[in-house]
N, C-alpha and C positions, 0 to 999 in steps of 0.2 A: 827529977832534974828541973831546973828553972827554965823559963822560956828562952833565956839567953843561951843556956847550955844546949837545949834542944835545937835551936836554930844554928848554932855554931857546929853542932854535929851534922846538921843537914848540909852545911857548906862543905864539910869534909866529904860527905857522901857524894855531893856534886863533883868534887875534884876526883874522887874515885871513878865516878861514871865517865868523866871527861878523859880519864886515862884508860878506859875500857876495862876497869877492874870490877865493874858491876854491870849487869845487863839492863836494858831499857825498862823492861817490865818491873824488875825489882826496884829500880830507882823511882819509877813513877809511883809505885805503891808506897815506898818509904816516904817519898815527898808528901803525898796527900795525907797519909796516916799521921805523919808528924805535925803537919799544919792543923789538921782536924782535932788532934789531941790537946792542942794548946788552949788554955782557958782564957776567957775574956777578950778574944779577938772579935772584932765586928764582923757581921755577916758579909759585908762588902769584901773583906780580906779573904774569907772563905770562897767567895765567888772568884776573886782574882786567882786564888790557889787552884781552883778547878780549871780555870783557863790555862794556867801554867801546866797543869797535869795533862790537859789535852795537847798542848804544844809538845810536851815531853813524849807523849805517846805517838804523835804524828810527825814531829820534826826532830825526834830524839837523836838521830844520827848526827845532826848538825851541832848538838850540844857536846859531842865528844871531841871537842877542841877547846883548849883553855883560852885561845885567842878569838873564839867565835863570838859574834855579836849577841846571839841568843844566850849563850853561856854567861857572858858578862852581864846581860840584862837580868837574868835570873839571880845572879850573885848580888847585884845591886838591890833587887827587890827583897831578897832575904836579909841583907844588911840593913835595909830601911825598916824591916820588921824588928830587927834587934834594937835599932836606935829608938823606935817609936814605942814598942810594947815590952821591952825587957827591962 
């Protein structure tokens, strides 16, 4: 899969998590594994991804709302990656 496809799949997984179709641990693992598997991302992006993983693990319940600020911020971050690196 291309970087764009991987990140778009990650957006779908985020939506599933927001709808309680995926549990927090599974989403956190899917999130970080997807980002770490992408080639040619700067180390700074991996650091940001680890910060997001921490937020998912510690504030994950608040992500389970499509209208939540944290959920929207993560979507914007992923979309920025698509625009910049895909």
